[in-house]
C-alpha atoms as a printed R data frame, in Angstrom:
   type eleno elety resid chain resno       x        y       z
1  ATOM     1    CA   UNK     A     1 185.403 -187.425 206.381
2  ATOM     2    CA   UNK     A     2 185.043 -183.683 206.878
3  ATOM     3    CA   UNK     A     3 187.878 -181.251 205.941
4  ATOM     4    CA   UNK     A     4 186.967 -177.965 207.877
5  ATOM     5    CA   UNK     A     5 190.551 -176.934 208.070
6  ATOM     6    CA   UNK     A     6 191.483 -173.582 206.549
7  ATOM     7    CA   UNK     A     7 194.237 -175.444 204.620
8  ATOM     8    CA   UNK     A     8 191.746 -177.486 202.637
9  ATOM     9    CA   UNK     A     9 189.497 -174.632 202.054
10 ATOM    10    CA   UNK     A    10 192.326 -172.528 200.687
11 ATOM    11    CA   UNK     A    11 193.556 -175.480 198.680
12 ATOM    12    CA   UNK     A    12 190.196 -175.730 197.068
13 ATOM    13    CA   UNK     A    13 190.167 -171.947 196.605
14 ATOM    14    CA   UNK     A    14 193.456 -172.139 194.750
15 ATOM    15    CA   UNK     A    15 191.951 -174.775 192.476
16 ATOM    16    CA   UNK     A    16 188.956 -172.429 191.833
17 ATOM    17    CA   UNK     A    17 191.251 -169.500 190.970
18 ATOM    18    CA   UNK     A    18 192.963 -171.745 188.418
19 ATOM    19    CA   UNK     A    19 189.645 -172.319 186.829
20 ATOM    20    CA   UNK     A    20 188.818 -168.599 186.619
21 ATOM    21    CA   UNK     A    21 187.125 -167.960 189.979
22 ATOM    22    CA   UNK     A    22 186.668 -164.309 190.858
23 ATOM    23    CA   UNK     A    23 186.462 -163.128 194.445
24 ATOM    24    CA   UNK     A    24 182.979 -163.369 195.820
25 ATOM    25    CA   UNK     A    25 182.562 -161.944 199.356
26 ATOM    26    CA   UNK     A    26 179.398 -163.922 199.935
27 ATOM    27    CA   UNK     A    27 181.127 -167.100 199.166
28 ATOM    28    CA   UNK     A    28 184.075 -166.249 201.242
29 ATOM    29    CA   UNK     A    29 181.821 -165.384 204.166
30 ATOM    30    CA   UNK     A    30 180.089 -168.716 203.851
31 ATOM    31    CA   UNK     A    31 183.431 -170.622 203.640
32 ATOM    32    CA   UNK     A    32 184.481 -168.852 206.871
33 ATOM    33    CA   UNK     A    33 181.288 -169.703 208.690
34 ATOM    34    CA   UNK     A    34 181.621 -173.282 207.456
35 ATOM    35    CA   UNK     A    35 185.169 -173.565 208.881
36 ATOM    36    CA   UNK     A    36 184.156 -172.346 212.181
37 ATOM    37    CA   UNK     A    37 181.338 -174.859 212.276
38 ATOM    38    CA   UNK     A    38 178.518 -172.431 212.040
39 ATOM    39    CA   UNK     A    39 176.871 -173.743 208.960
40 ATOM    40    CA   UNK     A    40 176.841 -177.163 207.188
41 ATOM    41    CA   UNK     A    41 177.849 -177.985 203.587
42 ATOM    42    CA   UNK     A    42 174.142 -178.031 202.747
43 ATOM    43    CA   UNK     A    43 173.615 -174.624 204.154
44 ATOM    44    CA   UNK     A    44 176.579 -173.261 202.187
45 ATOM    45    CA   UNK     A    45 175.010 -174.952 198.937
46 ATOM    46    CA   UNK     A    46 171.557 -173.359 199.743
47 ATOM    47    CA   UNK     A    47 173.140 -169.962 200.146
48 ATOM    48    CA   UNK     A    48 175.116 -170.235 196.827
49 ATOM    49    CA   UNK     A    49 171.886 -171.485 195.007
50 ATOM    50    CA   UNK     A    50 169.796 -168.636 196.569
51 ATOM    51    CA   UNK     A    51 172.387 -166.120 195.480
52 ATOM    52    CA   UNK     A    52 172.528 -167.399 191.793
53 ATOM    53    CA   UNK     A    53 168.496 -167.275 191.782
54 ATOM    54    CA   UNK     A    54 168.761 -163.596 192.830
55 ATOM    55    CA   UNK     A    55 171.213 -162.602 190.114
């Protein structure tokens, strides 16, 4: 089952904040594109891994 609703993304985001997440504009943009159906979860994962490799 896919949960692309903004509610579930915000709920997951709240859990991340509770674990020390700091705002990341690239991640937020990827989440927005995922919710709108422009990219898949695998593409989000690839973007995050590429960002970590560049850092």
